[in-house]
N, C-alpha and C positions, 0 to 999 in steps of 0.2 A: 837216821843213821846210817847210813851203812855204806859205805864206800862203793858201790857198783864197781866199777873199777874207777870209781870217782875218788877224788881226794877227800877224805873224811877228816874230821877233827883230829889234830895232833894233840900234844899235851894239854892237860886241863886248862892251862892258860890263863887262869884267874880272870875269866871274862867278867864283865859288869852286869848290871841288872838285866835279867832276861825274863820277859813275860810277853803275853799276847792277849789282845782283847778280841781278836777275830777268829772265830771258829769256821770251819769250812763246811758249806752245805754238802756238803758232799754226797830100717832097714831090716834086714832079716832079723829073726828073734829067736832062732833055734838054740843060741848059746845062753839063753836066759839073762841077757843083759849083764852078765858078770855077777849076778846076785847068787842067791841060794835056791834058785829054782822058782816054780810057779807059785802055786797057792790057789789057783782057780778062782780068784776073787773072794776067798773065804777069809781075808784078813791076815793070812799068815805069809803071804809072799814078800820077798825082800826086793826092793828096786835099788838100782844104782843110779847115781847122779853126779854130774861134773861139779867140781869144787876147787878152791885154792886154799892153801894153808892160811890161817887167820894170822894177822900181824901180832896180836897181843894174847895173853892168857884169856880164857873164856869167862872172866868175871863180868857180870852185867854192866857195871859202871866203867869197865876198862875196854869194852868191845865197841869200836866205832867204825867198822868197815863191814861191807856186805857178807864177806865169807864167814867171818865169826858170827855176824848177825843172823845168818841162816840157821846156825846151830842154836843160838839163844832162843830164836822163834820156835824151835822144836822141843827144847827141854825146859822152857819156863813159861809161866802164865802169871801176869800181873793183875793189878786192880781192874784195869781196862784191857780190851783187845780191839785192834782195828778190824773192822768187818772185811773179810778177804774179798768181798765183791764191791762194797761201796766205800771202804776206808773209814766209815763212820766209827767213832770211839764208843764202844758198848761195854757195860759192866761185865767183868769176868769173876775175879775174887772179890770185888767190892759188892757188898750187899747194898750199901748207899753211901753217897758222899754229900754232906749237907753243909750249907753255909748261909747265914743271914746277911753277911756283908761283903762277900766276895774276897775276903781276906783271911778269915778264920774258918777252917773246915774241920768237920768231924768225919772220920772215916770208919765205917763198920765193914770188917772183913768177914766173909762167909764162913760158916763153921763146916767142919768135916773135910777140908782140904789137907793133904799131906804131901810132903816131899817123897821122892822115890825111895829114901832110906827109912821111911816110916815116921819121920819127925812131923808133927803137926804144923800147918801154916798158921801163924798168929799174927797179931798186930805187931809184936816185937820182931818178927821175921822181916817186916817191912822197915821198921824204925831202925833197927840195927844195920840193915843193908844200906839204907840211905845215909845214915851217919858215916859208915865206912866209905861210901862213894864220895862223899863231900869233903872228907878230911884231906888236907894238903899232904900229910905224910904218907898217904896210901897212893899217891900219884896216879889217881884214876882219870883216864882221859876224858870221861864224861862227867867229871866233877861239876862242871858248870850247869848241868841240868838241875842242881840243887840250889843255885844261887839265889833264887827268889824266895827261899825259905829263911825265915829270921834266924840270924846267928851265923850265916854262911861266912860273913866277913871274919868272924872269930876263928872258925875252923879252917878257913882257906883265905888267909889275908894276901892282899896284893903284894905286900912287902913284909919281911920278917917271919917269925915262927907263929904257929897257931897259939891262941890264948884260951882255946876251949877244945875239949875232946868230942863234944856232941852239938848238934844244931839246937839252939834254944827253942826254935819254933816247932820241935817235934816232941810230943808227950805221949807215952803209952798210958791210956786211961782205963784199960780193961784188957781181958784176954783177947778179945777180937776188935777192940776200938782203940784209935789213937787220934790225936788232934794235930792240925798242922796250922801254924800261923805264918803267913807270907809277910814279906817286908813292904808290900804294897797291894792294892786291890787287883785282883786278877780273876775275873769272872770265868774265864775258860781254862783255868788251870787244870781241872780235872781231865780235860781232852788230851792233855800230854801225857797222861799216866799209862798209856798203852806202850810207850817206849821202853825197850828192855833195861834201860839204866835204873828204872824204877822196880825191877823185879825183886821178889823177896829172896832172902838167903837162909839156909838152914844153919843151925848151931854148928854143924860139922865144918862149915866154911871157916869159922873162926877157931875151932878147937884144933884142926889139923889142916892149916891152909895149903900147905904143899901137897898134901894128899888129895885135897879137893880139886886143886888145879890140874893135877895129873888125870883125874877122872871126875868131872864136874857132876854134882847132884842138884837136880832141879825139881820142879813140880808140874812139868808139862807132859804132854802125851808121849814123849819118847825119853829114853835115857841112854846115856853113853855107854856102850859096851867096850869099845877099845879105840885107841887113835895111835896110828904110826905116821908120824910127820913125814911129809913128803909122798905119802902113799894113799892112806884111806883112813877115814873115821867111820866106824860102825855104830849106828844108832838103832835101837830096837824098841818096839812098842812096849809101853809100860802098862801092863795089863790092869793094874789097880788105879789108873788115872780116873779121876772123878769127873772131869769136865765134859761138856756136851760135844766137844770137838775130838773124841776119841779117835786114834789112828785107825784107818780102814786098810792098813797094810801091816805087815810084820815088822817093817824097819826100812831104813835107808842107809845104803853104803855110799858115803860121800867120797869120791875118788879124786884125788889130786891131779890136775893137769896144769902145765905151764904154757900150754899152746891150745887155744880153742879149736884149731883146725884138727889137732889129734883127737880132741874130744868128739868132734863132729864125725870124723872117720870111724871111731869106735861105735858111735851111735848107728851109723849106717851099716856096719858089719856085724851088729848084734852083740857088741861087747860093752854096750852102755845103754841104759834105759832112758835117760833124761839128760839133755844138754840145754842149759838155760843161758847160753851166750853163743849165739850162731855167729860164726865168723863172717866178716864182710864179704869175703871172696866167695862165700857159698850162697849168698842171698839171692843171686840170680837163678840159682838152682833148687833152692830149698823147697819150693812148693811142688816141683816135679819129683823131687826126692822123697818128700814126706806127705804130700797131700794134706789132709785134714789133721795130720799129726804135727802140724807146724802152727805155733801161736805167735801172733803179732798184735800187741795190745798197748794203747797208751799207758804210760807210767809216769810217776812223779820224779822224773830225772831230767836234769839239764847238764849239758857238757859245756865247759868254759875253758878259757885260757886265762890263768892269773898272772900278775906280775910282782916280781920281788922288790918291794919298796924299801928293803934294806940295802939295795943296790942303787946307788945314786943315778946310774945310767938309765934307770927305768922309773924312778920314784918321783919325788916332788917336782912339779914344774914340767913334767913330761906327758901332759894330757894329750896334746896333739899327736905325739908319738904313738901312744897307745890307741887313740882313735884311728889314726892312719893305718895301723896294722889291722884293726878291726875291718876297716873298709877294703883292705886289700885281700880279704879272704872270701872266696866265692862259695858261700854256704849252699845256694841252690844247686850248683854243679856237683859239689861234693856229696851232698845227701842224695842227690838222684843217681849219680854214677856209682857211688860206693855202697850206699845203704838201701837203695831200692825200697823206698817207702817205710823204712823203719826209723827214720829221723826226719824232723821237720825244722827248717831254719828258725832259729830263735830270734825274737825281737824285744825280749825282756829278760829278767833274771829269775823268773819263777818257773811255772809249769801250767799248761793249759788244763791239767787235770783238776786245778783248783777251781776253775770256772770263774766267771766274772764276779759273782757275789763273793767268791773267796779270795779275790784279789789279782787274779790273772788279767792283765790288760795288754793285749798286742800292741806293739809300736812304741812303748815307752822309750826304747832305745833310740828311736828316731833314725835319722839318715846314717848314724854311726854303725848300724848294723846292715846297711845297704852296701852291696858290693859296687864299688866304683874305683877302678884302678888309677885313674887320673887324679881324682880328688885324694885317694890314699897317698900317692906319691907326693903330692903337694903338702899334705899334713905332715908327712915325715920329714920332708925337706925343711919345712918351716920349724920343725922341732930340732933341727941340726943333724938329721940323719940317724941312723942306727948307731948305738954306742960301739965305738971301734969299727964301724962299718959293717958289722956282721951281727947275727943273732942265732940263737939255737931254740928249738922247741923240745922240751923235755917231758918224757912220760915213761911209765912202765909199759912194756909191750908184751907181757905175758898173757894178758886177757884183753878182751874188748876190741880187737882188731885196730889198736890205736896206731901202730906204725903206718897203716894204710892211709889214714886221715891226716896223720902229721906230715907225711911226704906230700900229700895233696895240698895241704895248707901252705907248706913251704914253697911248692911250686907256684901256687897262686900269689904269694908274697913276692917271690922272685920275678914273676912276670910283670907285676905292677911296678917294681923297682927297676926293671930292665937289666937285672944282674943275675947270673946263673946260680951263685952260691952265696948270696947275701944271707939266706936262711937255710940252715941245716937242722937235722933232727939228732938229738942226743937220746938214744934209747936206753933205758934201764931194765935190766933183766927180769926183776920180780917186783911185784907190788909192795911187799914189805920193805925192800931196800929203797925203793922210790920214796915211801912215806918217811923212812928214816932220814933220807937226804933233805926232804922238805923240812922235817922237824929241826935239823941241824942248820937250816937256812943256807943251804949250799947251791940254791937256784941261781943262775947267772942270767936268765933270760925268762921269757914266758914259759909257763909250765901248766900241764893239765890239771884242772882243779874242778872237775864236774861234781855234781851234788845229787844224791838220792835222798828224797825227804825222810826225816825220821818220823814225822807225823804230818798229816795234811793241813797245816796252818801256814799262811803267807809268811808269817814271822820266821818260820823255819828256813825259808829260802834266803832270808836277808840278814838277820841279826847274827846267827852263828858264823856267817862267812865274812861280813863286812863291818860289824860293829867294832870299835876300837878294843884290841886285846881279845876279842872273842876267841873261842878255842879253835874254830876252823878258819880263822883269818890268817891263812897260811902265808900271804903276801905281806902281812903286817901293815896294811893300809889303815889310815886313820883320818876321819873327817868330822869336824865338830857338828856341822849342819846335819849330816846323815845321822849321827848319834842323837842329836836333839829331836829329829823327827821320829826316830824309832822310840825314843823315850815316851814322846807324846802319844804315840800309837798304843804303847803298852799301857798307858794310864787311861786310855779312853775306854769307857764301857759299852758305848754304842758301837755295835759291829761295823755298820757302814762307814761311820766316821774313822774308826780305826783302820780300815782297809784303805781309805783315801789318804790317811797319813803314811801308811807303808808305801803306797804308790808314789807319794811325794818323795819319800826317801829314795825310791828307785830312780827317780829323775836325777838326783845327785850322782847315782852311779853312772848314768849316761853322760853327764857332764865330765866326770873324772875317769871313767872307765878303769877301775882297779881290776876288773876281770872282763874279758870279752865273752858274751854270750855267743855260743856257736849253734847248737841245736837242741831240741828237745828229743828225748830218746824214748822209744818204745821198748817195752819189755818183749823179748822174743825167746822162744824155746822150740825144742823138738823132742819128741818122745817115741819110744818103741811101740810095737803092736801089742806088747804084754801089758801096757798101761791104759787105764781109762780114767775119766774124771780128772784130767790134768788141767789145772788153771794157774794163772800167775795173779798175785794180788796187786793193789794199786802201787806197790813198792817194787814190783817186777820180780818178786821172790815166788818160787813155786809153793803152792799150798799143799805141802807134803802129806799132811794128815788126811786130806780127802782123796788122795790117789789110790785107786785099786790096781792090784797086780793080778793079771789073769792067767 
């Protein structure tokens, strides 16, 4: 999940069967960083970190972009948690998850866990939360995460009104136990349960929903103290947190920035402790600016350009046009000159962090991801040229240094076509506005649609984005062969065979090019001298609870 500045799922979308058989092996500091002073590493110091206002309320099943996801990662813990070092799904609130047939599961929740308002975390806390997240009437953007549980079609039908209030496949069987029946065998289903959509919810969420949304109550190492939209969200250490990952600082002030250059300037001047989105313009200087306080690590992120298939100028029968645009983009030059080693040209639609066993295979995109301006122009000409002779590349420009690479990509396309203004950039001021425009199907040309993995499985890079009607299929592409191969992979219990099926599905993407793979993205961050033990997890999100404030 979670949108890096990537395009994350829009509306719940009534996606179809979703399952996976493949698990992955997987500057000056005198101002105190804008926080509440030091703390001397005693666990009381407050750190400040760059952030952006989330698009949606912080309901676990309704948060599908990285800014909101950062908060959920701090205030919630679920049945599983992805190891911040390896990405491996490990038990957190789950005492055990058992199954004899990979379709019927019995979940036992650990005793003694509580929400920060004092309510106990029980089996019902999970079942109620999942039923809420799945139901069509609640319009949760992550509803599709529950679609492999039996009864999803009744609570979230593709057409018409729901015929049931709860998922028939969920049953509370005791104070700390519940059962789950899936609509098909899915041996690695437990591996997905570290995603925040599966977090438990307290009774207070349902009793006074409006109050909860204003000040969310979770069961993680932090609790929300206050939130001023457009300014700052203050999170503070929850002293009574039971988990092994208790916060090693007193809290985090998430400061809203609409320009990552401003955040970087504040970091250097001592007005910010942590910036996890280093602007492209500063990458050539960042090592000399920060030294060993600069982090650059591989992450499960890919940047892409998607096409609006609801626009006939870009959709059905325009394969050569899309392939030609892909061949017109000089990935090597852009990643080298703009990103200075923090991006790697992509040659498939997943991420190298998965590894070969997990499904990553370099080169699946073939020649269509190789820069060749002559071949690009030939393909575009054979397709009848650009619709109307022109095209725009659209993205939000408030984070991620997107304007810089968009301009570079347009220049590369214009050079291939021999025209100065065939390609232009359509900048959108904020991520939230951008996502809303995508949801309203207002894209008129290629648009940025990168992806940050929700969990480290190959399926997560393919099905949510390209399966017919999937929740993150923002371009509305549909292909029966791709869907068939994904379904076969989902039904396969042998991991190696499942991975091969997913890779076959990727080959369909190369033939049709519903989205252009651009580059794999590293996680990057810089931090002040006040902080130690700063790390990014495989999702490129800071591991806030481990940070010490000195």
